[in-house]
C-alpha positions in Angstrom: -23.8 0.8 18.3 -20.7 1.3 16.1 -19.5 4.5 14.7 -20.1 5.2 11.0 -17.2 4.4 8.7 -15.0 7.3 7.9 -12.9 7.6 4.7 -9.2 8.3 5.1 -8.6 11.9 6.1 -7.8 14.4 3.5 -4.9 16.8 4.2 -5.7 20.6 4.0 -4.2 20.5 0.5 -6.9 18.0 -0.5 -9.9 20.1 0.5 -11.6 19.9 -2.9 -13.8 16.8 -3.5 -12.3 13.9 -5.3 -14.2 11.2 -7.2 -14.7 8.1 -5.1 -17.0 5.1 -5.0 -19.2 4.7 -1.9 -17.8 1.3 -1.2 -14.2 2.2 -1.5 -14.6 5.3 0.7 -16.0 3.3 3.6 -12.7 1.8 4.9 -12.7 1.4 8.6 -9.4 2.1 10.3 -8.5 0.8 13.8 -5.7 2.3 15.8 -4.3 -0.8 17.5 -2.6 1.0 20.3 -4.3 4.4 20.8 -2.5 5.1 24.0 0.9 4.8 22.2 0.1 5.9 18.7 -2.6 8.6 19.2 0.0 11.2 18.1 0.3 9.7 14.6 -2.0 10.9 11.8 -4.3 8.5 10.0 -3.5 7.7 6.4 -4.3 10.8 4.4 -4.2 12.0 0.8 -1.5 14.7 0.3 -3.4 16.3 -2.6 -6.9 16.6 -3.9 -6.5 13.9 -6.6 -3.8 11.7 -5.1 -4.4 8.0 -5.6 -2.4 6.9 -2.5 -2.9 7.9 1.2 0.4 8.4 3.1 1.3 5.8 5.7 3.3 6.9 8.7 5.9 5.0 10.6 4.9 4.0 14.2 8.4 3.2 15.3 9.1 3.8 19.0 12.7 4.8 18.3 14.5 5.9 15.2 15.3 2.9 12.9 18.4 3.0 10.7 18.3 1.1 7.5 21.8 0.5 6.3 22.5 0.0 2.6 21.0 -3.3 1.5 19.1 -3.7 4.8 15.4 -4.3 5.1 12.9 -3.8 7.9 9.3 -4.4 8.7 8.0 -0.9 9.7 4.8 -0.8 11.8 2.0 1.6 11.2 0.0 0.9 14.4 -3.1 0.5 12.2 -5.4 -2.2 10.9 -8.0 -1.7 8.2 -11.3 -3.4 7.3 -11.8 -3.4 3.5 -15.2 -3.9 2.0 -15.6 -7.1 -0.1 -14.3 -6.7 -3.6 -11.4 -4.4 -2.7 -7.8 -4.8 -1.8 -5.2 -2.3 -0.5 -1.8 -2.0 -2.0 1.2 -0.7 -0.1 3.3 1.2 -2.6 6.6 3.1 -2.4 6.8 6.9 -2.1 8.6 8.2 -5.2 10.6 10.8 -3.2 12.1 8.2 -0.8 13.0 6.0 -3.8 14.5 8.8 -5.9 16.4 10.7 -3.1 17.4 7.8 -0.8 16.9 4.5 -2.7 14.4 3.4 -0.1 11.4 1.5 -1.4 8.8 -1.1 -0.6 10.5 -4.5 -1.1 7.4 -6.4 -2.1 5.8 -3.6 -4.1 3.0 -3.5 -4.3 2.3 -5.3 -1.0 -1.2 -6.6 -1.1 -3.6 -6.4 1.8 -6.5 -8.8 1.3 -10.1 -8.0 2.2 -10.1 -10.6 5.0 -6.8 -9.5 6.6 -7.4 -7.7 9.9 -3.9 -7.5 11.4 -1.5 -4.6 11.5 -0.6 -2.9 8.3 3.2 -3.1 8.1 5.6 -1.9 5.5 8.5 -3.9 4.3 11.1 -1.3 3.4 14.6 -1.9 1.8 17.4 0.6 1.4 18.9 0.3 -2.1 20.8 3.5 -1.5 24.5 3.9 -0.7 24.0 5.6 2.7 22.1 4.6 5.8 18.6 6.0 6.0 16.9 6.8 9.3 13.2 6.2 9.8 11.7 8.4 12.5 8.3 8.2 14.2 5.6 9.8 12.0 7.7 9.7 8.8 5.7 9.1 5.7 7.2 5.9 4.4 4.7 4.4 1.9 1.3 5.0 0.4 -1.9 3.0 0.6 -4.0 2.6 -2.6 -7.4 1.1 -2.4 -8.4 -0.9 -5.5 -11.3 -2.9 -6.7 -10.4 -6.5 -7.6 -11.9 -9.2 -9.7 -11.7 -12.8 -8.8 -11.5 -15.3 -11.6 -12.3 -19.0 -11.6 -9.1 -20.8 -12.5 -9.8 -24.0 -14.4 -7.3 -26.6 -15.5 -7.4 -27.4 -19.2 -5.5 -29.7 -21.6 -3.0 -28.5 -24.2 -5.5 -28.5 -27.1 -7.9 -26.2 -25.1 -5.0 -24.0 -24.2 -3.8 -23.8 -27.8 -7.3 -22.6 -28.8 -6.6 -19.4 -26.8 -3.3 -18.7 -28.6 -2.1 -15.2 -29.0 0.5 -13.6 -31.3 2.8 -13.0 -28.3 2.5 -16.5 -27.0 5.1 -17.3 -24.3 7.5 -14.4 -25.1 8.2 -12.3 -22.1 10.9 -10.4 -20.1 11.6 -7.7 -22.7 10.1 -9.4 -25.7 8.1 -6.4 -26.7 11.1 -4.1 -26.5 13.1 -2.3 -23.8 
């Protein structure tokens, strides 16, 4: 008999209830190496209404990211998302603002059917080396509902019937 799913832990600051959907709150988390990573916290929301749960670095030794360098940072965790949801790995604003460290493929998408380790692709856009230590909060995990569309090939006349005022203008066309 398996244990009941448990939502991500809330930090003491997040003690008040926050609105959730039943499906999104039932995300199973597997610690891949409990003997090694049992000291690390599970992802948790830092405030009562936070959208992202903090992800912690499961590095064995400090990892230095030089300016312009990137690294895949392990979390030691895998997640099982319910159908109709994705997880997004997003940067932490404080790391980006103070150190220039961000998630390179932001947001990194974790699909519902992925069961491998959640890893974070970090890059240092700053001017100084940045050290990642075991347990550091290095990114956030946001659970989102997703819609799947049926993509159908059409001809130019059918495409023209869906014309918009903006048309193909992009990359700053609506102003900077």
